[in-house]
C-alpha positions as a Markdown table, in Angstrom:
| # | Residue | x | y | z |
|---|---|---|---|---|
| 1 | Unk | 17.2 | -61.8 | 29.0 |
| 2 | Unk | 15.6 | -59.8 | 26.2 |
| 3 | Unk | 17.7 | -59.2 | 23.1 |
| 4 | Unk | 17.0 | -56.4 | 20.6 |
| 5 | Unk | 19.0 | -55.7 | 17.5 |
| 6 | Unk | 18.6 | -52.1 | 16.5 |
| 7 | Unk | 18.5 | -50.9 | 12.9 |
| 8 | Unk | 21.1 | -48.2 | 13.5 |
| 9 | Unk | 22.7 | -46.1 | 16.3 |
| 10 | Unk | 19.8 | -43.7 | 16.4 |
| 11 | Unk | 17.3 | -46.6 | 16.7 |
| 12 | Unk | 19.5 | -48.1 | 19.5 |
| 13 | Unk | 19.5 | -44.7 | 21.3 |
| 14 | Unk | 15.8 | -44.3 | 21.0 |
| 15 | Unk | 15.0 | -47.8 | 22.2 |
| 16 | Unk | 17.3 | -47.4 | 25.3 |
| 17 | Unk | 15.8 | -43.9 | 26.0 |
| 18 | Unk | 12.3 | -45.4 | 25.8 |
| 19 | Unk | 13.1 | -47.8 | 28.6 |
| 20 | Unk | 14.7 | -45.1 | 30.8 |
| 21 | Unk | 11.9 | -42.7 | 30.2 |
| 22 | Unk | 9.2 | -45.3 | 31.0 |
| 23 | Unk | 11.0 | -46.0 | 34.3 |
| 24 | Unk | 10.8 | -42.3 | 35.2 |
| 25 | Unk | 7.2 | -41.9 | 34.1 |
| 26 | Unk | 6.2 | -45.0 | 36.2 |
| 27 | Unk | 8.3 | -43.9 | 39.2 |
| 28 | Unk | 9.1 | -40.1 | 39.2 |
| 29 | Unk | 11.6 | -40.5 | 42.0 |
| 30 | Unk | 13.3 | -43.5 | 40.3 |
| 31 | Unk | 17.0 | -44.2 | 41.0 |
| 32 | Unk | 18.8 | -44.5 | 37.7 |
| 33 | Unk | 22.2 | -46.0 | 37.4 |
| 34 | Unk | 24.0 | -44.2 | 34.5 |
| 35 | Unk | 27.0 | -45.0 | 32.3 |
| 36 | Unk | 29.5 | -42.9 | 30.3 |
| 37 | Unk | 31.4 | -43.5 | 27.1 |
| 38 | Unk | 30.4 | -43.0 | 23.5 |
| 39 | Unk | 27.5 | -45.3 | 23.3 |
| 40 | Unk | 25.1 | -43.7 | 25.8 |
| 41 | Unk | 25.5 | -40.2 | 24.3 |
| 42 | Unk | 22.6 | -40.7 | 21.8 |
| 43 | Unk | 20.4 | -42.1 | 24.6 |
| 44 | Unk | 21.0 | -38.9 | 26.7 |
| 45 | Unk | 20.3 | -36.7 | 23.7 |
| 46 | Unk | 17.0 | -38.4 | 23.1 |
| 47 | Unk | 16.1 | -38.0 | 26.8 |
| 48 | Unk | 16.9 | -34.3 | 26.6 |
| 49 | Unk | 14.8 | -33.9 | 23.5 |
| 50 | Unk | 11.8 | -35.5 | 25.2 |
| 51 | Unk | 12.4 | -33.3 | 28.3 |
| 52 | Unk | 12.3 | -30.2 | 26.1 |
| 53 | Unk | 9.0 | -31.3 | 24.6 |
| 54 | Unk | 7.6 | -31.8 | 28.1 |
| 55 | Unk | 7.3 | -35.6 | 27.9 |
| 56 | Unk | 9.6 | -36.4 | 30.8 |
| 57 | Unk | 10.2 | -34.8 | 34.2 |
| 58 | Unk | 13.5 | -35.3 | 36.0 |
| 59 | Unk | 12.8 | -33.2 | 39.1 |
| 60 | Unk | 12.4 | -36.2 | 41.4 |
| 61 | Unk | 14.9 | -38.5 | 39.8 |
| 62 | Unk | 18.1 | -39.6 | 41.7 |
| 63 | Unk | 21.1 | -41.0 | 39.8 |
| 64 | Unk | 24.2 | -42.9 | 40.6 |
| 65 | Unk | 27.0 | -43.3 | 38.1 |
| 66 | Unk | 29.0 | -46.5 | 37.6 |
| 67 | Unk | 32.5 | -45.1 | 37.9 |
| 68 | Unk | 35.1 | -42.4 | 37.8 |
| 69 | Unk | 38.8 | -42.1 | 37.1 |
| 70 | Unk | 41.1 | -41.9 | 40.2 |
| 71 | Unk | 43.0 | -38.7 | 40.4 |
| 72 | Unk | 40.7 | -36.7 | 38.1 |
| 73 | Unk | 38.8 | -33.8 | 39.5 |
| 74 | Unk | 35.1 | -33.2 | 38.8 |
| 75 | Unk | 35.7 | -30.1 | 36.8 |
| 76 | Unk | 38.3 | -31.8 | 34.5 |
| 77 | Unk | 36.8 | -32.3 | 31.0 |
| 78 | Unk | 38.0 | -36.0 | 31.2 |
| 79 | Unk | 36.0 | -36.7 | 34.4 |
| 80 | Unk | 32.8 | -38.6 | 34.3 |
| 81 | Unk | 31.1 | -36.0 | 36.4 |
| 82 | Unk | 32.0 | -33.4 | 33.7 |
| 83 | Unk | 30.7 | -35.9 | 31.0 |
| 84 | Unk | 27.4 | -36.3 | 32.8 |
| 85 | Unk | 26.9 | -32.6 | 33.4 |
| 86 | Unk | 27.7 | -31.8 | 29.7 |
| 87 | Unk | 25.7 | -34.7 | 28.1 |
| 88 | Unk | 22.6 | -34.8 | 30.4 |
| 89 | Unk | 22.4 | -33.0 | 33.7 |
| 90 | Unk | 22.9 | -29.5 | 32.5 |
| 91 | Unk | 20.1 | -29.9 | 30.0 |
| 92 | Unk | 17.2 | -31.2 | 32.1 |
| 93 | Unk | 15.5 | -30.3 | 35.3 |
| 94 | Unk | 17.3 | -32.8 | 37.5 |
| 95 | Unk | 18.6 | -31.5 | 40.9 |
| 96 | Unk | 22.4 | -31.7 | 40.9 |
| 97 | Unk | 22.2 | -32.6 | 44.6 |
| 98 | Unk | 20.3 | -35.8 | 43.4 |
| 99 | Unk | 23.1 | -36.8 | 41.0 |
| 100 | Unk | 26.0 | -38.9 | 42.3 |
| 101 | Unk | 29.3 | -39.9 | 40.8 |
| 102 | Unk | 32.0 | -41.6 | 42.9 |
| 103 | Unk | 34.9 | -39.3 | 43.8 |
| 104 | Unk | 38.2 | -39.9 | 42.1 |
| 105 | Unk | 40.0 | -37.5 | 44.4 |
| 106 | Unk | 38.9 | -38.6 | 47.9 |
| 107 | Unk | 41.6 | -38.6 | 50.5 |
| 108 | Unk | 40.7 | -42.1 | 51.5 |
| 109 | Unk | 39.6 | -44.1 | 48.5 |
| 110 | Unk | 38.6 | -47.1 | 50.6 |
| 111 | Unk | 36.2 | -45.0 | 52.6 |
| 112 | Unk | 34.9 | -43.5 | 49.4 |
| 113 | Unk | 34.0 | -47.0 | 48.2 |
| 114 | Unk | 32.2 | -47.7 | 51.5 |
| 115 | Unk | 30.4 | -44.3 | 51.3 |
| 116 | Unk | 29.2 | -45.0 | 47.7 |
| 117 | Unk | 27.9 | -48.5 | 48.7 |
| 118 | Unk | 26.0 | -46.9 | 51.6 |
| 119 | Unk | 24.6 | -44.2 | 49.4 |
| 120 | Unk | 23.1 | -46.7 | 47.0 |
| 121 | Unk | 21.6 | -48.6 | 49.9 |
| 122 | Unk | 20.2 | -45.3 | 51.4 |
| 123 | Unk | 18.6 | -44.5 | 48.1 |
| 124 | Unk | 16.7 | -47.8 | 48.2 |
| 125 | Unk | 18.8 | -49.5 | 45.5 |
| 126 | Unk | 19.0 | -48.9 | 41.8 |
| 127 | Unk | 15.7 | -49.2 | 39.8 |
| 128 | Unk | 17.4 | -49.3 | 36.4 |
| 129 | Unk | 21.1 | -49.5 | 35.6 |
| 130 | Unk | 22.3 | -48.5 | 32.1 |
| 131 | Unk | 25.4 | -50.4 | 31.0 |
| 132 | Unk | 27.9 | -50.3 | 28.2 |
| 133 | Unk | 30.4 | -53.0 | 27.5 |
| 134 | Unk | 34.2 | -52.9 | 26.8 |
| 135 | Unk | 35.9 | -54.9 | 24.2 |
| 136 | Unk | 37.2 | -57.3 | 26.9 |
| 137 | Unk | 33.7 | -57.7 | 28.4 |
| 138 | Unk | 34.1 | -55.2 | 31.2 |
| 139 | Unk | 31.0 | -53.5 | 32.6 |
| 140 | Unk | 31.6 | -50.5 | 34.7 |
| 141 | Unk | 35.3 | -50.8 | 35.1 |
| 142 | Unk | 35.2 | -54.4 | 36.3 |
| 143 | Unk | 38.0 | -55.9 | 34.3 |
| 144 | Unk | 38.3 | -59.6 | 33.3 |
| 145 | Unk | 39.4 | -62.0 | 36.1 |
| 146 | Unk | 38.0 | -60.0 | 39.0 |
| 147 | Unk | 35.7 | -61.7 | 41.5 |
| 148 | Unk | 31.9 | -61.3 | 40.9 |
| 149 | Unk | 31.1 | -60.6 | 44.5 |
| 150 | Unk | 32.8 | -57.2 | 44.7 |
| 151 | Unk | 30.9 | -54.0 | 45.6 |
| 152 | Unk | 32.4 | -50.6 | 44.9 |
| 153 | Unk | 36.2 | -50.8 | 44.7 |
| 154 | Unk | 39.4 | -49.5 | 43.1 |
| 155 | Unk | 40.5 | -51.2 | 40.0 |
| 156 | Unk | 43.7 | -51.0 | 37.9 |
| 157 | Unk | 42.6 | -50.5 | 34.3 |
| 158 | Unk | 43.7 | -53.1 | 31.7 |
| 159 | Unk | 45.7 | -52.2 | 28.7 |
| 160 | Unk | 42.8 | -52.8 | 26.3 |
| 161 | Unk | 40.6 | -50.5 | 28.4 |
| 162 | Unk | 43.1 | -47.7 | 28.5 |
| 163 | Unk | 43.7 | -48.1 | 24.7 |
| 164 | Unk | 40.0 | -47.9 | 24.0 |
| 165 | Unk | 39.7 | -44.7 | 26.2 |
| 166 | Unk | 42.7 | -42.9 | 24.8 |
| 167 | Unk | 40.5 | -41.3 | 22.2 |
| 168 | Unk | 39.2 | -39.1 | 25.0 |
| 169 | Unk | 42.7 | -38.0 | 26.0 |
| 170 | Unk | 45.7 | -36.4 | 24.3 |
| 171 | Unk | 47.6 | -39.7 | 24.4 |
| 172 | Unk | 47.6 | -43.2 | 25.7 |
| 173 | Unk | 50.0 | -42.2 | 28.5 |
| 174 | Unk | 47.5 | -39.5 | 29.7 |
| 175 | Unk | 44.8 | -42.1 | 30.4 |
| 176 | Unk | 44.6 | -42.8 | 34.2 |
| 177 | Unk | 45.7 | -46.2 | 35.4 |
| 178 | Unk | 43.1 | -46.5 | 38.1 |
| 179 | Unk | 39.4 | -46.0 | 38.5 |
| 180 | Unk | 36.7 | -46.4 | 41.2 |
| 181 | Unk | 33.9 | -48.5 | 40.1 |
| 182 | Unk | 30.7 | -50.1 | 41.2 |
| 183 | Unk | 31.4 | -53.8 | 41.5 |
| 184 | Unk | 29.6 | -56.7 | 39.8 |
| 185 | Unk | 27.7 | -57.4 | 42.9 |
| 186 | Unk | 26.4 | -53.9 | 43.1 |
| 187 | Unk | 25.4 | -53.9 | 39.5 |
| 188 | Unk | 23.6 | -57.2 | 39.8 |
| 189 | Unk | 21.6 | -55.8 | 42.7 |
| 190 | Unk | 19.9 | -53.3 | 40.4 |
| 191 | Unk | 16.3 | -54.3 | 39.7 |
| 192 | Unk | 16.5 | -53.8 | 36.0 |
| 193 | Unk | 19.5 | -53.7 | 33.6 |
| 194 | Unk | 19.9 | -52.3 | 30.1 |
| 195 | Unk | 23.1 | -53.1 | 28.2 |
| 196 | Unk | 23.8 | -51.2 | 25.0 |
| 197 | Unk | 26.5 | -51.9 | 22.5 |
| 198 | Unk | 27.2 | -50.2 | 19.2 |
| 199 | Unk | 29.6 | -51.1 | 16.3 |
| 200 | Unk | 30.8 | -54.2 | 14.6 |
| 201 | Unk | 33.8 | -54.3 | 17.0 |
| 202 | Unk | 31.4 | -55.2 | 19.8 |
| 203 | Unk | 29.7 | -58.1 | 18.1 |
| 204 | Unk | 32.2 | -60.8 | 19.2 |
| 205 | Unk | 32.2 | -59.8 | 22.9 |
| 206 | Unk | 28.4 | -59.5 | 23.0 |
| 207 | Unk | 28.1 | -63.1 | 21.7 |
| 208 | Unk | 30.5 | -64.2 | 24.4 |
| 209 | Unk | 28.6 | -62.3 | 27.1 |
| 210 | Unk | 25.2 | -63.5 | 26.1 |
| 211 | Unk | 25.8 | -67.1 | 24.8 |
| 212 | Unk | 29.2 | -68.1 | 26.4 |
| 213 | Unk | 29.9 | -69.5 | 29.8 |
| 214 | Unk | 29.4 | -67.3 | 32.9 |
| 215 | Unk | 33.0 | -66.5 | 33.9 |
| 216 | Unk | 34.9 | -63.7 | 35.5 |
| 217 | Unk | 37.1 | -63.7 | 32.3 |
| 218 | Unk | 34.1 | -62.1 | 30.5 |
| 219 | Unk | 32.6 | -59.9 | 33.3 |
| 220 | Unk | 29.4 | -59.1 | 31.4 |
| 221 | Unk | 28.5 | -62.8 | 31.2 |
| 222 | Unk | 27.2 | -62.6 | 34.7 |
| 223 | Unk | 24.2 | -60.7 | 33.3 |
| 224 | Unk | 22.9 | -64.0 | 32.1 |
| 225 | Unk | 21.9 | -64.7 | 35.7 |
| 226 | Unk | 20.0 | -61.5 | 36.3 |
| 227 | Unk | 16.2 | -61.8 | 36.1 |
| 228 | Unk | 15.5 | -58.6 | 34.1 |
| 229 | Unk | 18.1 | -57.7 | 31.5 |
| 230 | Unk | 17.5 | -56.0 | 28.1 |
| 231 | Unk | 20.4 | -56.0 | 25.6 |
| 232 | Unk | 20.2 | -53.5 | 22.7 |
| 233 | Unk | 22.8 | -53.8 | 20.0 |
| 234 | Unk | 23.7 | -52.3 | 16.6 |
| 235 | Unk | 26.6 | -53.9 | 14.8 |
| 236 | Unk | 26.5 | -51.6 | 11.8 |
| 237 | Unk | 29.4 | -49.1 | 11.6 |
């Protein structure tokens, strides 16, 4: 595991974007696993800037996102499909048909989980997976206490996760109770992982994830067992 402490949020974003852009330059048809939330926004802005300068070409890139809220349509501003379109896809030359976000409105959610697993396999697996981390240690929407061996599945969101995400909604009650998420096993099958964390409120959980015991109670702790992980953090508010 490689650990990098960034000077500030912009430095964190640039360092993460450097790793993603290097992956695309080395493999123009790379499969990128992408994340949502506040922390990756700066990384995506940096990638857009480099695209506009002609430094990176997304025309052959394929993407798979970690998760989506159950019951939220793709055109809803709260959806992760909308987030990705707004913060990255609409601003670079990636083909929308090459971008994938799990469906939160599938008629049969179990079949949607199976479809998403098969999709990742058909793409040849994930070359690089970008991750954030929740205050309770979740990656994707894999909450504490869940088994490590799960692939894509439906999860009931914990109180702390819904509380953290209420800033994106009108109220706590408006935050969905369920999500479809890539499981820990699916994440760990990615060839390279990049975990980013920003803010003093993430310092404690990062220490538990990196230096604590590997346990489902801190889902991100499983990353200690992956052969190629880079953790980039900034604990300054």
